[in-house]
N, C-alpha and C positions, 0 to 999 in steps of 0.2 A: 503494499499499499503506500502511495507517493503523499508525503505530507509537506503542506506549506505552514508558513508563518505568516500573519499579519501584525503589524504594530501599529498604532495610532497613538503617538508623544505630542501629549500638548502643555497648555499653559496650565492645567487644573489637575490632569491627572493623565496615568499613561495605560493603555489597553493592550493585551496581546491575545492573540487567538491562534491555536492551531486546527487545522481542516483536513480533511482528505481530499483527493482528486474529484470528490460527488460534491464538496463544498459542505460535508458535514461536519460540526464543530465538535472536536475532540480535547479542547481543553483553552480554558480561559481563565486569565489572572488580570487583575489590576494592581497599580502603584500610584506614586504620587506624581507630580508632575515632573516632565523633563526635559522643559524647554530650557536650554543651558542659557539662554539670555536672561531668563527671569530668576533663576536659582542659581545654580555653578556650573561647569563642566563635569565635576565629581558627583554632585545630586543629582546631575542628568543620567549620568551613567549607571548609578546605583538604581534610580527608577529604572530606567530599561533593563537591567539585569534583573531587578526583581520580577517584574510584568512577564519577560520572556522565559526566566526560568521557572516559573511559577505556570505557566500556561504549557510548556514543555513536559513539567512533573503532573501534571493534571492529564494530559492526553497520555502520558506514559512513554512519552519520545525521547530521543536522545538528540542534542542540537547538530550531531553530525549526519545524520539521519534525515536533515529535513532535504527536500528539493528544490525549493526555494524560499526565499524572503521578502518582504516589501514592507518598507517603514515611510510612515507618513510623520514626519517631525515638525513641528512649531521650531522656528528656530533656524531653520535650515533655509535661509534667504538668498544666500549665494552659492556660486559654484566652488569657490574657496572653503565653505564650510562642510560641503562634502565630506572630501578627506578626513576633516576632523571628527566629525561623527560618525563616519563609517568606523574609527577606530575605538570608538566606545562599544561597539559591538563584536568588533574583531576577536578577543579573547575569550568570547564564548563558544567559538570554534562551528560556528551555524554552518551545515552544508549546503550545497546550491548556489546558483547565483543567488544575488542580493541588489533590490532596488530601493536606492532612498530618494525621497522627495519632499516637498514641502507637505503638511498635513492638509491645506486647502485641497491639493489634487487629489487626494484618496476620497475625499468627501464630495468633489466632482465626478469622479468618477463611480463612486458609488449611489449616486442620485440619478444615473441615465446609464440604459442599455449600449449607448453610442459613446465610442472613444472621442467624444468632443462634446463641448457645452460651456456653462457657465456658471458657477456657485457663488453666493456671497453668502458669507460666516460672520454671524455676530455672538461669539463667545467670549474667550478670555481678551480676544483680541477681535479687531473685524478686520476682515480680508474680504477681496474679490479675486477671482482668478476665472479664467479661461482658458480652454484649447479648442483652437480650430481644426477642420477636416485636416488641413494639411501639416497638424500636429504641431504648429505655431503654438508658444503658450505666453500668457501676460498675467501677473499677480500683482495687488497692491502689499502693502507692507503692513501688518498688524502692530502699529508703533505706539500704543500705550497715550493716555490723554496727554502726555508731555509733548507728543509729537501731534496732536490735534484727533487722536483717536479718541472720540468723546464717548464711543459706545462700550469702552473697554470695560471687560466683566469687575476687574477689584474696585473700581470707584462709580461705576454707574448707579449701584443703588443708592449711595450717599449723596450723589450729587444731583439724581431726579427727586428725591423726596425733600432737598430742601427747595425744590422749583416746584413743588405742588402748591396751588393755591390756597389761602387761609380762608376758612368756611366765612362767609359775611352773614350776620345775622338778618334776615328777611322780617318785615314788620309782620306779627303775627306767628312767626317760624323760627324754631331754632335749629342750628346745623344739625347734620345728622352725622 
């Protein structure tokens, strides 16, 4: 049986899933955030390792027995990030080819039966990404409120709650 690993590493959590060639889930595990820009490279490595080894353990699989693995990682923003982030999982000895991409592109692919489309994510950061039929891609960066990403999760509830209108009494009625 051929096994594959999928990892969604984000700014709030990391999910890892092992499946067989039919797409049946054999193992799943979760850990903390693995966006190295929000935490640190060492904590990102630990979160990835915890989720991956946990999913493999549940599936009863060995790392070297994987046919392939795919990673959608928040913080993989530039081509220069790819070798650094690949280095976080190299010590795990995963078998088969491995693909690393920004996490927005796994969301795009999960949302359509086509290899092209557009996705908008309002999560820990706000990102829009797209791939056309020729395979060309574009993606905005989820840069947090400091850079104008006003929908970024860590600050959104606090910022929005301070902008709610204060109830104004109307003659004969009390605010609800």
